[in-house]
PLY file of the C-alpha trace (Angstrom):
ply
format ascii 1.0
element vertex 45
property float x
property float y
property float z
element edge 44
property int vertex1
property int vertex2
end_header
-17.18 -70.25 76.09
-18.96 -69.72 72.80
-16.97 -68.45 69.85
-19.02 -66.12 67.72
-16.46 -66.06 64.91
-17.08 -68.94 62.51
-14.08 -70.85 61.21
-15.43 -70.72 57.65
-16.98 -67.77 55.85
-19.66 -69.69 53.98
-21.00 -66.79 51.91
-17.54 -66.01 50.52
-16.85 -69.70 49.92
-20.12 -70.24 48.08
-19.44 -67.24 45.83
-15.93 -68.47 45.02
-17.18 -72.01 44.30
-19.88 -70.55 42.02
-17.36 -68.47 40.09
-15.04 -71.47 39.77
-17.93 -73.62 38.50
-18.85 -70.99 35.90
-15.23 -70.84 34.68
-15.05 -74.64 34.40
-18.36 -74.77 32.50
-17.15 -72.04 30.13
-13.88 -73.90 29.47
-15.76 -77.14 28.78
-18.10 -75.32 26.39
-15.13 -73.84 24.50
-13.44 -77.25 24.34
-16.58 -78.94 22.99
-17.08 -76.21 20.39
-13.45 -76.54 19.26
-13.82 -80.32 18.99
-17.01 -79.96 16.94
-15.46 -77.39 14.60
-12.39 -79.60 14.21
-14.54 -82.49 13.01
-16.22 -80.30 10.39
-12.95 -78.87 8.99
-10.73 -81.93 8.71
-8.99 -80.52 5.61
-7.51 -77.60 7.52
-4.53 -78.05 9.79
0 1
1 2
2 3
3 4
4 5
5 6
6 7
7 8
8 9
9 10
10 11
11 12
12 13
13 14
14 15
15 16
16 17
17 18
18 19
19 20
20 21
21 22
22 23
23 24
24 25
25 26
26 27
27 28
28 29
29 30
30 31
31 32
32 33
33 34
34 35
35 36
36 37
37 38
38 39
39 40
40 41
41 42
42 43
43 44
């Protein structure tokens, strides 16, 4: 009684985790750049 259908599609999961990681890294990079530009321009609101 072997089941040939896996319960998890690992290739699809790895791709989705990779895309999610890239989005998180991009958001962190944008946040850091906004924080750095905010420190330079303290006179502007």
